[in-house]
C-alpha positions, 0 to 999 in steps of 0.5 A, spaced: 745 117 106 741 111 106 742 110 113 740 117 115 733 116 111 731 110 114 733 113 121 729 119 119 723 115 117 724 111 124 724 117 128 717 120 124 714 113 125 716 113 133 713 121 133 707 119 129 706 113 134 707 117 140 702 122 137 696 117 136 698 114 143 697 121 146 691 122 143 688 116 145 690 118 153 687 125 152 680 122 150 681 116 155 682 122 161 676 126 158 672 120 158 673 119 165 672 126 167 666 126 163 663 120 167 666 123 174 661 130 172 655 125 171 657 122 178 657 129 181 650 131 178 647 124 180 650 125 187 647 132 188 640 128 185 641 123 190 642 127 196 636 132 194 631 126 194 630 124 201 628 131 202 623 131 197 620 124 199 620 127 207 616 133 204 611 128 201 611 123 206 604 125 209 601 125 202 602 118 199 607 112 199 614 113 197 617 107 197 618 106 190 622 113 190 627 110 195 628 103 192 629 107 185 634 111 189 638 106 192 638 102 186 641 108 182 646 109 187 649 102 187 649 101 179 656 101 176 657 102 169 654 107 163 649 101 161 647 099 168 647 106 171 642 109 165 637 103 166 637 105 174 636 112 172 631 111 168 627 107 173 629 113 178 626 118 173 619 114 172 619 114 180 620 121 181 615 123 175 610 119 179 612 123 186 611 130 182 604 128 179 602 128 187 602 135 186 597 135 181 593 131 186 594 135 192 594 142 190 596 144 198 602 140 196 604 145 191 603 151 196 608 148 201 614 152 199 619 147 201 616 142 196 616 148 190 624 149 192 626 142 192 622 141 185 626 147 182 633 144 185 631 138 182 629 141 175 636 144 175 640 138 177 636 134 171 638 140 166 646 139 169 645 131 168 642 132 161 648 136 159 653 132 163 650 126 159 651 129 153 658 131 154 660 124 156 657 121 150 660 126 145 667 124 148 665 117 148 664 117 141 670 121 139 674 116 143 671 110 140 672 113 133 679 114 134 680 107 137 676 104 131 680 108 125 686 106 122 692 106 124 690 108 131 686 102 132 693 098 131 696 102 137 689 102 141 689 094 140 697 093 142 696 098 148 689 095 151 685 101 149 677 099 149 671 102 147 667 105 152 659 104 153 654 110 151 650 113 157 643 112 153 636 113 155 633 106 154 626 107 156 621 110 151 617 114 156 624 117 158 625 120 151 619 124 151 619 131 154 616 131 161 609 134 162 611 136 169 609 143 171 614 146 176 611 153 177 605 155 181 598 156 177 597 163 175 592 166 179 587 170 175 586 177 176 580 181 176 
């Protein structure tokens, strides 16, 4: 009888360990998937930038945007990618500030369409970052909690980095207008 009780306890412990392992694997896969979603949105952003730069070439120097784009494309890992993205966002903000200095630029339909597309992509990137960080939070919490931390440590699960905004200016709401000013009616 005692042997059956020990066998039952052993089976329960094995099932409990399998459950913890499967939970960790599920969260790890979700993290990988969320990171892939960020990469997809950022690729769309990187592909749009050359068109935007080409549209404004005649108005001002655009080297900073191209350099920031190249750095962001080559960045790896959440911390490096976040820093590069912050630099790219700042360069894009200065590019969009041109539309304030050159009203004729706002009149170019292609520029306005590109601004709208970039705005949509920025929203998608923000949503993807938020989802990624939520999944990373869940994974990191699971890795640190007892008794899952024992299984995680034995099987080599590591905490993930958050995709954080590090620039104080990036934390502020942008003051860029993507719409043409309304013309007054008489």
